[in-house]
N, CA, C, O and the ligand as a Tripos MOL2 file, in Angstrom:
@<TRIPOS>MOLECULE
protein
  269   267    68     0     0
PROTEIN
NO_CHARGES

@<TRIPOS>ATOM
      1 N         123.3080   42.2210  120.3980 N.3       1 MET1
      2 CA        122.1230   42.0860  119.5380 C.3       1 MET1
      3 C         122.2320   40.8450  118.6650 C.2       1 MET1
      4 O         123.2320   40.6130  117.9850 O.2       1 MET1
      5 N         121.2100   40.0950  118.7110 N.am      2 LYS2
      6 CA        121.2280   38.8470  117.9550 C.3       2 LYS2
      7 C         120.7260   39.0720  116.5290 C.2       2 LYS2
      8 O         119.6820   39.6850  116.3070 O.2       2 LYS2
      9 N         121.4870   38.5660  115.5880 N.am      3 GLU3
     10 CA        121.0780   38.7540  114.2080 C.3       3 GLU3
     11 C         120.3960   37.5130  113.6530 C.2       3 GLU3
     12 O         120.9080   36.3970  113.7430 O.2       3 GLU3
     13 N         119.2610   37.7400  113.0970 N.am      4 SER4
     14 CA        118.5340   36.6130  112.5230 C.3       4 SER4
     15 C         119.0370   36.3300  111.1140 C.2       4 SER4
     16 O         119.4460   37.2330  110.3840 O.2       4 SER4
     17 N         118.9970   35.0990  110.7680 N.am      5 ASN5
     18 CA        119.4940   34.7030  109.4530 C.3       5 ASN5
     19 C         118.3760   34.5520  108.4300 C.2       5 ASN5
     20 O         118.5610   33.9780  107.3570 O.2       5 ASN5
     21 N         117.2220   35.0800  108.7880 N.am      6 THR6
     22 CA        116.0800   34.9250  107.9030 C.3       6 THR6
     23 C         116.2880   35.6770  106.5940 C.2       6 THR6
     24 O         116.5460   36.8810  106.6120 O.2       6 THR6
     25 N         116.1830   35.0000  105.4790 N.am      7 PRO7
     26 CA        116.2720   35.6860  104.1990 C.3       7 PRO7
     27 C         115.0890   36.6080  103.9950 C.2       7 PRO7
     28 O         113.9840   36.3330  104.4640 O.2       7 PRO7
     29 N         115.3260   37.6990  103.2960 N.am      8 ARG8
     30 CA        114.2550   38.6600  103.1000 C.3       8 ARG8
     31 C         113.9970   38.8900  101.6170 C.2       8 ARG8
     32 O         114.8870   38.8120  100.7710 O.2       8 ARG8
     33 N         112.7450   39.1740  101.3560 N.am      9 CYS9
     34 CA        112.3490   39.4810   99.9910 C.3       9 CYS9
     35 C         113.0460   40.7560   99.5250 C.2       9 CYS9
     36 O         112.9500   41.7810  100.2000 O.2       9 CYS9
     37 N         113.7380   40.7230   98.4020 N.am     10 PRO10
     38 CA        114.4540   41.9000   97.9200 C.3      10 PRO10
     39 C         113.5280   43.0300   97.5090 C.2      10 PRO10
     40 O         113.9760   44.1650   97.3420 O.2      10 PRO10
     41 N         112.2620   42.7450   97.3450 N.am     11 ILE11
     42 CA        111.3200   43.7700   96.8940 C.3      11 ILE11
     43 C         110.6630   44.4640   98.0730 C.2      11 ILE11
     44 O         110.7510   45.6860   98.2000 O.2      11 ILE11
     45 N         110.0100   43.7050   98.9330 N.am     12 CYS12
     46 CA        109.2480   44.3240  100.0160 C.3      12 CYS12
     47 C         109.9310   44.1750  101.3560 C.2      12 CYS12
     48 O         109.4280   44.6650  102.3680 O.2      12 CYS12
     49 N         111.0830   43.4980  101.3790 N.am     13 LYS13
     50 CA        111.9200   43.3840  102.5810 C.3      13 LYS13
     51 C         111.2690   42.5800  103.6980 C.2      13 LYS13
     52 O         111.6880   42.6660  104.8520 O.2      13 LYS13
     53 N         110.2650   41.8120  103.3670 N.am     14 ARG14
     54 CA        109.6630   40.9630  104.3850 C.3      14 ARG14
     55 C         110.3920   39.6360  104.4310 C.2      14 ARG14
     56 O         110.9170   39.1610  103.4240 O.2      14 ARG14
     57 N         110.4150   39.0490  105.6100 N.am     15 PRO15
     58 CA        111.0740   37.7490  105.7390 C.3      15 PRO15
     59 C         110.4030   36.6970  104.8620 C.2      15 PRO15
     60 O         109.1770   36.6280  104.7750 O.2      15 PRO15
     61 N         111.2170   35.8950  104.2260 N.am     16 VAL16
     62 CA        110.6830   34.8730  103.3380 C.3      16 VAL16
     63 C         111.0490   33.4980  103.8730 C.2      16 VAL16
     64 O         112.2020   33.2350  104.2170 O.2      16 VAL16
     65 N         110.0850   32.6540  103.9360 N.am     17 ASP17
     66 CA        110.3520   31.2850  104.3180 C.3      17 ASP17
     67 C         110.7610   30.5000  103.0690 C.2      17 ASP17
     68 O         109.9260   30.0960  102.2600 O.2      17 ASP17
     69 N         112.0520   30.3020  102.9450 N.am     18 PHE18
     70 CA        112.5510   29.6740  101.7180 C.3      18 PHE18
     71 C         112.0300   28.2560  101.5320 C.2      18 PHE18
     72 O         111.9400   27.7420  100.4170 O.2      18 PHE18
     73 N         111.6950   27.6510  102.6490 N.am     19 ALA19
     74 CA        111.1900   26.2810  102.5510 C.3      19 ALA19
     75 C         109.7660   26.2520  102.0190 C.2      19 ALA19
     76 O         109.3100   25.2510  101.4670 O.2      19 ALA19
     77 N         109.0730   27.3710  102.1970 N.am     20 GLN20
     78 CA        107.6670   27.4070  101.8290 C.3      20 GLN20
     79 C         107.4090   28.1440  100.5180 C.2      20 GLN20
     80 O         106.5190   27.7720   99.7530 O.2      20 GLN20
     81 N         108.1890   29.1840  100.2660 N.am     21 SER21
     82 CA        107.8750   30.0270   99.1270 C.3      21 SER21
     83 C         108.3970   29.4420   97.8170 C.2      21 SER21
     84 O         109.5950   29.1920   97.6800 O.2      21 SER21
     85 N         107.5110   29.2250   96.8640 N.am     22 PRO22
     86 CA        107.9270   28.7630   95.5460 C.3      22 PRO22
     87 C         108.5280   29.8950   94.7250 C.2      22 PRO22
     88 O         109.0620   29.6650   93.6390 O.2      22 PRO22
     89 N         108.4430   31.1130   95.2410 N.am     23 TYR23
     90 CA        108.9020   32.2750   94.4850 C.3      23 TYR23
     91 C         110.1970   32.8400   95.0420 C.2      23 TYR23
     92 O         110.5930   33.9530   94.6970 O.2      23 TYR23
     93 N         110.8630   32.0690   95.9080 N.am     24 ARG24
     94 CA        112.0830   32.5690   96.4980 C.3      24 ARG24
     95 C         113.0790   33.0070   95.4100 C.2      24 ARG24
     96 O         113.1030   32.3990   94.3400 O.2      24 ARG24
     97 N         113.8810   34.0190   95.6450 N.am     25 PRO25
     98 CA        114.0170   34.7090   96.9350 C.3      25 PRO25
     99 C         112.9180   35.7120   97.2330 C.2      25 PRO25
    100 O         113.0200   36.4680   98.1990 O.2      25 PRO25
    101 N         111.8830   35.7330   96.4320 N.am     26 PHE26
    102 CA        110.7900   36.6790   96.6800 C.3      26 PHE26
    103 C         109.7360   36.0340   97.5650 C.2      26 PHE26
    104 O         109.6460   34.8100   97.6650 O.2      26 PHE26
    105 N         108.9290   36.8970   98.2130 N.am     27 CYS27
    106 CA        107.9490   36.3760   99.1530 C.3      27 CYS27
    107 C         106.7130   35.8930   98.4100 C.2      27 CYS27
    108 O         105.9590   35.0670   98.9250 O.2      27 CYS27
    109 N         106.5050   36.4010   97.2090 N.am     28 SER28
    110 CA        105.2760   36.0800   96.5080 C.3      28 SER28
    111 C         105.4810   36.2520   95.0090 C.2      28 SER28
    112 O         106.4930   36.7810   94.5500 O.2      28 SER28
    113 N         104.5140   35.8010   94.2870 N.am     29 LYS29
    114 CA        104.5760   35.9430   92.8380 C.3      29 LYS29
    115 C         104.5920   37.4170   92.4480 C.2      29 LYS29
    116 O         105.2610   37.8240   91.4980 O.2      29 LYS29
    117 N         103.8390   38.2000   93.2060 N.am     30 ARG30
    118 CA        103.7460   39.6240   92.9150 C.3      30 ARG30
    119 C         105.1200   40.2890   92.9670 C.2      30 ARG30
    120 O         105.4990   41.0430   92.0710 O.2      30 ARG30
    121 N         105.8560   39.9900   94.0390 N.am     31 CYS31
    122 CA        107.1720   40.5990   94.1920 C.3      31 CYS31
    123 C         108.1180   40.1030   93.1000 C.2      31 CYS31
    124 O         108.9680   40.8550   92.6240 O.2      31 CYS31
    125 N         107.9740   38.8800   92.7170 N.am     32 LYS32
    126 CA        108.7950   38.3450   91.6500 C.3      32 LYS32
    127 C         108.5180   39.0910   90.3450 C.2      32 LYS32
    128 O         109.4370   39.4330   89.6010 O.2      32 LYS32
    129 N         107.2460   39.3320   90.0890 N.am     33 MET33
    130 CA        106.8830   40.0260   88.8710 C.3      33 MET33
    131 C         107.3320   41.4800   88.8890 C.2      33 MET33
    132 O         107.7200   42.0420   87.8650 O.2      33 MET33
    133 N         107.2720   42.0760   90.0810 N.am     34 ILE34
    134 CA        107.7570   43.4490   90.2070 C.3      34 ILE34
    135 C         109.2270   43.5010   89.8390 C.2      34 ILE34
    136 O         109.6760   44.4040   89.1330 O.2      34 ILE34
    137 N         109.9710   42.5150   90.3300 N.am     35 ASP35
    138 CA        111.3970   42.4820   90.0490 C.3      35 ASP35
    139 C         111.6520   42.3170   88.5590 C.2      35 ASP35
    140 O         112.5990   42.8890   88.0190 O.2      35 ASP35
    141 N         110.8350   41.5600   87.9140 N.am     36 LEU36
    142 CA        110.9810   41.3870   86.4740 C.3      36 LEU36
    143 C         110.5420   42.6320   85.7160 C.2      36 LEU36
    144 O         110.8720   42.8170   84.5450 O.2      36 LEU36
    145 N         109.7970   43.4730   86.4050 N.am     37 GLY37
    146 CA        109.3760   44.7250   85.7970 C.3      37 GLY37
    147 C         108.3130   44.5540   84.7400 C.2      37 GLY37
    148 O         108.1580   45.4000   83.8590 O.2      37 GLY37
    149 N         107.5800   43.4580   84.8250 N.am     38 SER38
    150 CA        106.6420   43.2020   83.7410 C.3      38 SER38
    151 C         105.2080   43.5460   84.1030 C.2      38 SER38
    152 O         104.4880   44.1310   83.2940 O.2      38 SER38
    153 N         104.7860   43.1900   85.3090 N.am     39 TRP39
    154 CA        103.3560   43.3010   85.5770 C.3      39 TRP39
    155 C         102.8740   44.7340   85.5950 C.2      39 TRP39
    156 O         101.7800   45.0230   85.1100 O.2      39 TRP39
    157 N         103.6730   45.6470   86.1490 N.am     40 PHE40
    158 CA        103.1310   47.0030   86.2400 C.3      40 PHE40
    159 C         103.2350   47.7250   84.9080 C.2      40 PHE40
    160 O         102.4590   48.6450   84.6510 O.2      40 PHE40
    161 N         104.1660   47.3360   84.0590 N.am     41 LYS41
    162 CA        104.1810   47.9070   82.7150 C.3      41 LYS41
    163 C         102.8970   47.5440   81.9860 C.2      41 LYS41
    164 O         102.2640   48.3880   81.3520 O.2      41 LYS41
    165 N         102.5280   46.2790   82.0880 N.am     42 GLU42
    166 CA        101.2820   45.8290   81.4600 C.3      42 GLU42
    167 C         100.0990   46.6060   82.0080 C.2      42 GLU42
    168 O          99.2090   47.0220   81.2660 O.2      42 GLU42
    169 N         100.1050   46.7910   83.3130 N.am     43 ASP43
    170 CA         98.9950   47.4950   83.9540 C.3      43 ASP43
    171 C          98.8640   48.9170   83.4340 C.2      43 ASP43
    172 O          97.7660   49.3640   83.1020 O.2      43 ASP43
    173 N          99.9690   49.6190   83.3660 N.am     44 TYR44
    174 CA         99.9170   51.0140   82.9700 C.3      44 TYR44
    175 C          99.5450   51.1630   81.5060 C.2      44 TYR44
    176 O          98.9840   52.1780   81.0940 O.2      44 TYR44
    177 N          99.8630   50.1430   80.7280 N.am     45 ARG45
    178 CA         99.5410   50.2300   79.3120 C.3      45 ARG45
    179 C          98.0330   50.1150   79.1020 C.2      45 ARG45
    180 O          97.4640   50.7490   78.2140 O.2      45 ARG45
    181 N          97.4040   49.2980   79.9320 N.am     46 ILE46
    182 CA         95.9690   49.1050   79.8050 C.3      46 ILE46
    183 C          95.2150   50.3320   80.3260 C.2      46 ILE46
    184 O          94.2170   50.7560   79.7430 O.2      46 ILE46
    185 N          95.6970   50.8800   81.4030 N.am     47 MET47
    186 CA         95.0020   52.0140   82.0030 C.3      47 MET47
    187 C          95.1370   53.2670   81.1510 C.2      47 MET47
    188 O          96.2140   53.5760   80.6410 O.2      47 MET47
    189 N          94.0230   53.9880   81.0050 N.am     48 GLY48
    190 CA         94.0510   55.3030   80.3760 C.3      48 GLY48
    191 C          94.2740   55.2790   78.8860 C.2      48 GLY48
    192 O          94.7730   56.2480   78.3140 O.2      48 GLY48
    193 N          93.9160   54.1970   78.2570 N.am     49 GLU49
    194 CA         94.1520   54.1570   76.8220 C.3      49 GLU49
    195 C          92.9820   54.7330   76.0280 C.2      49 GLU49
    196 O          93.1650   55.3420   74.9740 O.2      49 GLU49
    197 N          91.7870   54.5310   76.5530 N.am     50 ASP50
    198 CA         90.5990   54.9110   75.7990 C.3      50 ASP50
    199 C          90.0350   56.2790   76.2030 C.2      50 ASP50
    200 O          88.9730   56.6810   75.7260 O.2      50 ASP50
    201 N          90.7330   56.9770   77.0640 N.am     51 LEU51
    202 CA         90.1650   58.2170   77.5880 C.3      51 LEU51
    203 C          90.1010   59.3180   76.5300 C.2      51 LEU51
    204 O          89.1670   60.1190   76.5260 O.2      51 LEU51
    205 N          91.0730   59.3600   75.6490 N.am     52 ASP52
    206 CA         91.1360   60.4530   74.6880 C.3      52 ASP52
    207 C          90.3340   60.2030   73.4200 C.2      52 ASP52
    208 O          90.0720   61.1190   72.6400 O.2      52 ASP52
    209 N          89.9530   58.9570   73.2320 N.am     53 SER53
    210 CA         89.3150   58.6250   71.9620 C.3      53 SER53
    211 C          87.8040   58.8180   72.0030 C.2      53 SER53
    212 O          87.1060   58.5280   71.0310 O.2      53 SER53
    213 N          87.3120   59.3040   73.1240 N.am     54 GLU54
    214 CA         85.8800   59.4760   73.2380 C.3      54 GLU54
    215 C          85.4460   60.8020   72.6220 C.2      54 GLU54
    216 O          85.8730   61.8760   73.0450 O.2      54 GLU54
    217 N          84.6040   60.6990   71.6330 N.am     55 VAL55
    218 CA         84.1240   61.9010   70.9610 C.3      55 VAL55
    219 C          82.6770   62.1540   71.3560 C.2      55 VAL55
    220 O          81.8340   61.2590   71.3040 O.2      55 VAL55
    221 N          82.4220   63.3420   71.7340 N.am     56 VAL56
    222 CA         81.0560   63.6920   72.1230 C.3      56 VAL56
    223 C          80.3010   64.1740   70.8930 C.2      56 VAL56
    224 O          80.6560   65.1780   70.2750 O.2      56 VAL56
    225 N          79.2800   63.4540   70.5630 N.am     57 TYR57
    226 CA         78.4820   63.8060   69.4030 C.3      57 TYR57
    227 C          77.2800   64.6240   69.8420 C.2      57 TYR57
    228 O          76.4880   64.1880   70.6770 O.2      57 TYR57
    229 N          77.1570   65.7680   69.2920 N.am     58 ASN58
    230 CA         76.0970   66.6720   69.7270 C.3      58 ASN58
    231 C          75.2470   67.1130   68.5360 C.2      58 ASN58
    232 O          75.5310   68.1350   67.9110 O.2      58 ASN58
    233 N          74.2140   66.3490   68.2260 N.am     59 PRO59
    234 CA         73.3950   66.6420   67.0510 C.3      59 PRO59
    235 C          72.6480   67.9600   67.1670 C.2      59 PRO59
    236 O          72.3070   68.5650   66.1510 O.2      59 PRO59
    237 N          72.3990   68.4000   68.3420 N.am     60 ALA60
    238 CA         71.6370   69.6350   68.5360 C.3      60 ALA60
    239 C          72.3480   70.8580   67.9870 C.2      60 ALA60
    240 O          71.7080   71.8270   67.5790 O.2      60 ALA60
    241 N          73.6580   70.8100   67.9780 N.am     61 SER61
    242 CA         74.4160   71.9650   67.5220 C.3      61 SER61
    243 C          74.4690   72.0670   66.0000 C.2      61 SER61
    244 O          74.9430   73.0580   65.4450 O.2      61 SER61
    245 N          73.9780   71.0360   65.3480 N.am     62 ASN62
    246 CA         74.0380   70.9860   63.8940 C.3      62 ASN62
    247 C          72.6450   71.1660   63.2830 C.2      62 ASN62
    248 O          72.3800   70.6940   62.1780 O.2      62 ASN62
    249 N          71.7920   71.8260   63.9840 N.am     63 GLN63
    250 CA         70.4130   71.9270   63.5630 C.3      63 GLN63
    251 C          70.1970   73.1280   62.6360 C.2      63 GLN63
    252 O          70.7250   74.2190   62.8490 O.2      63 GLN63
    253 N          69.3980   72.8720   61.6000 N.am     64 ASP64
    254 CA         69.0370   73.9740   60.6990 C.3      64 ASP64
    255 C          67.7230   74.5970   61.1540 C.2      64 ASP64
    256 O          66.6960   73.9300   61.2750 O.2      64 ASP64
    257 N          67.7960   75.8550   61.3920 N.am     65 ARG65
    258 CA         66.5550   76.5270   61.8040 C.3      65 ARG65
    259 C          66.2500   77.6820   60.9020 C.2      65 ARG65
    260 O          67.1050   78.5130   60.5950 O.2      65 ARG65
    261 N          65.0190   77.7130   60.4880 N.am     66 GLU66
    262 CA         64.5950   78.8540   59.7020 C.3      66 GLU66
    263 C          63.7750   79.7950   60.5500 C.2      66 GLU66
    264 O          62.9690   79.3700   61.3780 O.2      66 GLU66
    265 N          63.9680   80.9520   60.3550 N.am     67 GLY67
    266 CA         63.1510   81.8510   61.1260 C.3      67 GLY67
    267 C          63.7930   83.1700   61.1640 C.2      67 GLY67
    268 O          63.2620   84.0980   61.7740 O.2      67 GLY67
    269 ZN        107.9850   40.5710   98.7590 Zn       68 ZN68
@<TRIPOS>BOND
     1     1     2 1
     2     2     3 1
     3     3     4 2
     4     3     5 am
     5     5     6 1
     6     6     7 1
     7     7     8 2
     8     7     9 am
     9     9    10 1
    10    10    11 1
    11    11    12 2
    12    11    13 am
    13    13    14 1
    14    14    15 1
    15    15    16 2
    16    15    17 am
    17    17    18 1
    18    18    19 1
    19    19    20 2
    20    19    21 am
    21    21    22 1
    22    22    23 1
    23    23    24 2
    24    23    25 am
    25    25    26 1
    26    26    27 1
    27    27    28 2
    28    27    29 am
    29    29    30 1
    30    30    31 1
    31    31    32 2
    32    31    33 am
    33    33    34 1
    34    34    35 1
    35    35    36 2
    36    35    37 am
    37    37    38 1
    38    38    39 1
    39    39    40 2
    40    39    41 am
    41    41    42 1
    42    42    43 1
    43    43    44 2
    44    43    45 am
    45    45    46 1
    46    46    47 1
    47    47    48 2
    48    47    49 am
    49    49    50 1
    50    50    51 1
    51    51    52 2
    52    51    53 am
    53    53    54 1
    54    54    55 1
    55    55    56 2
    56    55    57 am
    57    57    58 1
    58    58    59 1
    59    59    60 2
    60    59    61 am
    61    61    62 1
    62    62    63 1
    63    63    64 2
    64    63    65 am
    65    65    66 1
    66    66    67 1
    67    67    68 2
    68    67    69 am
    69    69    70 1
    70    70    71 1
    71    71    72 2
    72    71    73 am
    73    73    74 1
    74    74    75 1
    75    75    76 2
    76    75    77 am
    77    77    78 1
    78    78    79 1
    79    79    80 2
    80    79    81 am
    81    81    82 1
    82    82    83 1
    83    83    84 2
    84    83    85 am
    85    85    86 1
    86    86    87 1
    87    87    88 2
    88    87    89 am
    89    89    90 1
    90    90    91 1
    91    91    92 2
    92    91    93 am
    93    93    94 1
    94    94    95 1
    95    95    96 2
    96    95    97 am
    97    97    98 1
    98    98    99 1
    99    99   100 2
   100    99   101 am
   101   101   102 1
   102   102   103 1
   103   103   104 2
   104   103   105 am
   105   105   106 1
   106   106   107 1
   107   107   108 2
   108   107   109 am
   109   109   110 1
   110   110   111 1
   111   111   112 2
   112   111   113 am
   113   113   114 1
   114   114   115 1
   115   115   116 2
   116   115   117 am
   117   117   118 1
   118   118   119 1
   119   119   120 2
   120   119   121 am
   121   121   122 1
   122   122   123 1
   123   123   124 2
   124   123   125 am
   125   125   126 1
   126   126   127 1
   127   127   128 2
   128   127   129 am
   129   129   130 1
   130   130   131 1
   131   131   132 2
   132   131   133 am
   133   133   134 1
   134   134   135 1
   135   135   136 2
   136   135   137 am
   137   137   138 1
   138   138   139 1
   139   139   140 2
   140   139   141 am
   141   141   142 1
   142   142   143 1
   143   143   144 2
   144   143   145 am
   145   145   146 1
   146   146   147 1
   147   147   148 2
   148   147   149 am
   149   149   150 1
   150   150   151 1
   151   151   152 2
   152   151   153 am
   153   153   154 1
   154   154   155 1
   155   155   156 2
   156   155   157 am
   157   157   158 1
   158   158   159 1
   159   159   160 2
   160   159   161 am
   161   161   162 1
   162   162   163 1
   163   163   164 2
   164   163   165 am
   165   165   166 1
   166   166   167 1
   167   167   168 2
   168   167   169 am
   169   169   170 1
   170   170   171 1
   171   171   172 2
   172   171   173 am
   173   173   174 1
   174   174   175 1
   175   175   176 2
   176   175   177 am
   177   177   178 1
   178   178   179 1
   179   179   180 2
   180   179   181 am
   181   181   182 1
   182   182   183 1
   183   183   184 2
   184   183   185 am
   185   185   186 1
   186   186   187 1
   187   187   188 2
   188   187   189 am
   189   189   190 1
   190   190   191 1
   191   191   192 2
   192   191   193 am
   193   193   194 1
   194   194   195 1
   195   195   196 2
   196   195   197 am
   197   197   198 1
   198   198   199 1
   199   199   200 2
   200   199   201 am
   201   201   202 1
   202   202   203 1
   203   203   204 2
   204   203   205 am
   205   205   206 1
   206   206   207 1
   207   207   208 2
   208   207   209 am
   209   209   210 1
   210   210   211 1
   211   211   212 2
   212   211   213 am
   213   213   214 1
   214   214   215 1
   215   215   216 2
   216   215   217 am
   217   217   218 1
   218   218   219 1
   219   219   220 2
   220   219   221 am
   221   221   222 1
   222   222   223 1
   223   223   224 2
   224   223   225 am
   225   225   226 1
   226   226   227 1
   227   227   228 2
   228   227   229 am
   229   229   230 1
   230   230   231 1
   231   231   232 2
   232   231   233 am
   233   233   234 1
   234   234   235 1
   235   235   236 2
   236   235   237 am
   237   237   238 1
   238   238   239 1
   239   239   240 2
   240   239   241 am
   241   241   242 1
   242   242   243 1
   243   243   244 2
   244   243   245 am
   245   245   246 1
   246   246   247 1
   247   247   248 2
   248   247   249 am
   249   249   250 1
   250   250   251 1
   251   251   252 2
   252   251   253 am
   253   253   254 1
   254   254   255 1
   255   255   256 2
   256   255   257 am
   257   257   258 1
   258   258   259 1
   259   259   260 2
   260   259   261 am
   261   261   262 1
   262   262   263 1
   263   263   264 2
   264   263   265 am
   265   265   266 1
   266   266   267 1
   267   267   268 2
@<TRIPOS>SUBSTRUCTURE
     1 MET1         2 RESIDUE 1 A MET
     2 LYS2         6 RESIDUE 1 A LYS
     3 GLU3        10 RESIDUE 1 A GLU
     4 SER4        14 RESIDUE 1 A SER
     5 ASN5        18 RESIDUE 1 A ASN
     6 THR6        22 RESIDUE 1 A THR
     7 PRO7        26 RESIDUE 1 A PRO
     8 ARG8        30 RESIDUE 1 A ARG
     9 CYS9        34 RESIDUE 1 A CYS
    10 PRO10       38 RESIDUE 1 A PRO
    11 ILE11       42 RESIDUE 1 A ILE
    12 CYS12       46 RESIDUE 1 A CYS
    13 LYS13       50 RESIDUE 1 A LYS
    14 ARG14       54 RESIDUE 1 A ARG
    15 PRO15       58 RESIDUE 1 A PRO
    16 VAL16       62 RESIDUE 1 A VAL
    17 ASP17       66 RESIDUE 1 A ASP
    18 PHE18       70 RESIDUE 1 A PHE
    19 ALA19       74 RESIDUE 1 A ALA
    20 GLN20       78 RESIDUE 1 A GLN
    21 SER21       82 RESIDUE 1 A SER
    22 PRO22       86 RESIDUE 1 A PRO
    23 TYR23       90 RESIDUE 1 A TYR
    24 ARG24       94 RESIDUE 1 A ARG
    25 PRO25       98 RESIDUE 1 A PRO
    26 PHE26      102 RESIDUE 1 A PHE
    27 CYS27      106 RESIDUE 1 A CYS
    28 SER28      110 RESIDUE 1 A SER
    29 LYS29      114 RESIDUE 1 A LYS
    30 ARG30      118 RESIDUE 1 A ARG
    31 CYS31      122 RESIDUE 1 A CYS
    32 LYS32      126 RESIDUE 1 A LYS
    33 MET33      130 RESIDUE 1 A MET
    34 ILE34      134 RESIDUE 1 A ILE
    35 ASP35      138 RESIDUE 1 A ASP
    36 LEU36      142 RESIDUE 1 A LEU
    37 GLY37      146 RESIDUE 1 A GLY
    38 SER38      150 RESIDUE 1 A SER
    39 TRP39      154 RESIDUE 1 A TRP
    40 PHE40      158 RESIDUE 1 A PHE
    41 LYS41      162 RESIDUE 1 A LYS
    42 GLU42      166 RESIDUE 1 A GLU
    43 ASP43      170 RESIDUE 1 A ASP
    44 TYR44      174 RESIDUE 1 A TYR
    45 ARG45      178 RESIDUE 1 A ARG
    46 ILE46      182 RESIDUE 1 A ILE
    47 MET47      186 RESIDUE 1 A MET
    48 GLY48      190 RESIDUE 1 A GLY
    49 GLU49      194 RESIDUE 1 A GLU
    50 ASP50      198 RESIDUE 1 A ASP
    51 LEU51      202 RESIDUE 1 A LEU
    52 ASP52      206 RESIDUE 1 A ASP
    53 SER53      210 RESIDUE 1 A SER
    54 GLU54      214 RESIDUE 1 A GLU
    55 VAL55      218 RESIDUE 1 A VAL
    56 VAL56      222 RESIDUE 1 A VAL
    57 TYR57      226 RESIDUE 1 A TYR
    58 ASN58      230 RESIDUE 1 A ASN
    59 PRO59      234 RESIDUE 1 A PRO
    60 ALA60      238 RESIDUE 1 A ALA
    61 SER61      242 RESIDUE 1 A SER
    62 ASN62      246 RESIDUE 1 A ASN
    63 GLN63      250 RESIDUE 1 A GLN
    64 ASP64      254 RESIDUE 1 A ASP
    65 ARG65      258 RESIDUE 1 A ARG
    66 GLU66      262 RESIDUE 1 A GLU
    67 GLY67      266 RESIDUE 1 A GLY
    68 ZN68       269 GROUP 0 **** ****
């Protein structure tokens, strides 16, 4: 079995062309950022932040009725 010497991205395990990729040893900027652990932390912080702060105002329930 012949073994290829192609370097692989440590994140997604795809072959990386070191001559072409500016993000080596990663295949892309995305994989580089994943390795740094920064982009998805930012993503998760933005998601789901405003869900609990929504207050439903219901004026009908505060009505004074005489009768
Ligand atoms: Zn990759």
